[in-house]
C-alpha positions as CSV (number, residue, x, y, z in Angstrom):
1,K,-9.0,4.4,9.8
2,L,-10.5,4.5,6.4
3,V,-13.8,6.5,5.9
4,G,-16.3,5.4,3.2
5,D,-14.7,4.2,0.1
6,Q,-11.2,5.3,0.7
7,I,-8.2,3.1,-0.4
8,C,-5.4,2.1,1.9
9,A,-2.0,0.6,1.1
10,S,-0.9,-1.7,3.8
11,S,1.8,-4.2,4.6
12,S,-0.4,-6.2,7.1
13,N,-0.7,-9.9,6.8
14,R,-4.5,-9.8,6.9
15,N,-7.2,-8.2,4.7
16,F,-10.8,-8.6,5.4
17,K,-14.1,-6.5,5.3
18,G,-13.7,-3.6,7.6
19,R,-10.2,-4.4,8.8
20,Q,-9.1,-0.7,8.1
21,G,-12.3,0.9,9.7
22,S,-14.6,1.2,6.8
23,P,-16.7,-1.8,5.6
24,T,-16.7,-0.3,2.1
25,G,-13.0,0.8,2.0
26,R,-10.6,-1.1,0.2
27,T,-7.0,-2.2,1.3
28,L,-4.3,-2.9,-1.2
29,L,-1.8,-5.4,0.3
30,M,1.8,-4.5,-0.6
31,S,5.3,-5.0,0.5
32,P,6.6,-2.5,2.9
33,L,8.8,-1.0,0.2
34,M,5.7,-0.6,-1.9
35,V,3.9,1.0,0.9
36,A,6.7,3.5,1.3
37,A,6.7,4.3,-2.4
38,A,3.0,5.0,-2.2
39,A,3.3,7.1,1.0
40,I,5.9,9.4,-0.9
41,T,4.1,9.6,-4.1
42,G,0.3,9.6,-2.9
43,K,-0.2,6.6,-5.4
44,V,0.7,3.1,-6.1
45,A,4.2,3.6,-7.5
46,D,7.0,1.6,-9.2
47,V,9.5,1.3,-6.3
48,R,12.3,1.2,-9.0
49,E,11.3,4.7,-10.2
50,V,10.6,6.3,-6.8
51,F,14.0,5.0,-5.3
52,G,16.1,5.2,-8.4
53,V,17.2,1.5,-8.5
54,A,17.3,-0.8,-11.6
55,E,16.5,-4.0,-9.5
56,V,14.8,-4.4,-6.2
57,A,16.1,-7.5,-4.3
58,S,13.8,-10.2,-2.9
59,V,14.1,-10.5,0.8
């Protein structure tokens, strides 16, 4: 759960005020691959750089 103004990377299909716990927190909706890259690097990152691929296929 978010506390205060924390920011969360999420692959959930809904985003509304207070969804992650804090009414002032922010949720960035991302693909599961982008969430994994953010978890690894601790910031929003380019999945091509994190996973060492030239292209990321759409699913």
